[in-house]
N, C-alpha and C positions, 0 to 999 in steps of 0.2 A: 413478537417481542424483538426489539432491536437493541443492539449494543454497539456504540461507536467508541473505539478506543481513543482516549485522550490520556495524557500523562497523569496518572492517578497514583496514589500511594499503594493501592491494592487492586489487583485484578478482580473483577466481580465473579462470584461463583455462579454456576448454572450454565445451561446451554441456551443458545439463542438462535432464532430463525435466520437472522442476518447479523453478521459482524462486519463492521466497516473500518478499514484502515484508510482514512482520507487525509492526504497530505501530512502523513506522519513519518514515514520511513526516511525521508531526506533529512530529518532532524536526529536520526538514530546513528550513533557511531558505527562504522563499517563492520565491526566484529559482532554486532547484535541483531541485524535484521532477520536472519533465518530463524533464530529463537523466538523473535516476536511473531513472525508469521506462523510458526508452529504452535505457539500459545494461542494465537487467534483462531487457528484451525481447530484446536481442541475445544474451543468454546462454541463452535458451530454445531447445531443439531444435525442429525442425519437428514439428508436431502435439503439442508439449509445452504445459505449463500455466504461466501466471503467476498466482500466488495473491496477492491483495491483501486485507489486512485492516487497518483503521485506525479511529481514533476518528471518530465521526459529529459533524458540526457542527450537527445539528438532531435532535430538538427542543431548545428552549432549556435546560430543566432538565438533561437528561443531558449536553449539551454543556458546560454550566457545571461540572457535577461532574467531567467529564473534565479540564477546565482546572485546577480546584482540586487534583485528585489529582496531576497532573504537577507543579504548582507546589510542593506540599507534599513530595512524594516525591522529585522530581528537581531541584527548584529551577529549573525551566524554564517559560517561557511558550511554549505550543505553537502551531503554525501548522496550522490545518485546511486540508486539501485537499478542496474540495467534490467529492462523489462524481460529479457531472455532469462536472466537469472531468477527473477520472480517466478516466471512460468515453469522453470525447471524445478524449483523448490515446491511450488504448488502441486506439480505432478508427483513428486516424491512423497508429498504428504497426502496423496490420494485425492486431490481436488481435480476437477475437470473445468477447463476454461470454457465457459458457455458464450461469453461475449468479450470481444476485444475491440477497443476503440482508441484512437488518438484524438484528443480534444485540444483544439487551438482556439485561443481567445486573445485578441490583440496580439502582442508579441510573446505571449506565454504558450507553453505546450505541456499537456499532461497526458498520462497514459491511464486508461481505465480497463480493468479486468474484472469480470463477474465470474466467480468460480463456484461450482456446486460440489458439496460434500456428498459422497454416495449414501444411499439409504441403508 
């Protein structure tokens, strides 16, 4: 069972094998990301996966291109979540990072983390 978070009116009930936060957090105001990550973690079954992928805040050129893209395409000024902060929060929430990858495509850069919730 998979659940990918999109902006919905109500968070779905239940536990899921995989919860994905894909290109979401850069749209979330800076005061809310930890709560969203905590809520997503609560929805992961024991031994399940939290999949996180979002825009990278470094290096300078790809980060700038990410900002320009979202401003032009969505009219939004994005809020980067430094990957170190995500990893700190994931650890505090009991998750283990099993896979870490920097994904570059054209002039964009994203950060992927696959985290496991303990059984």
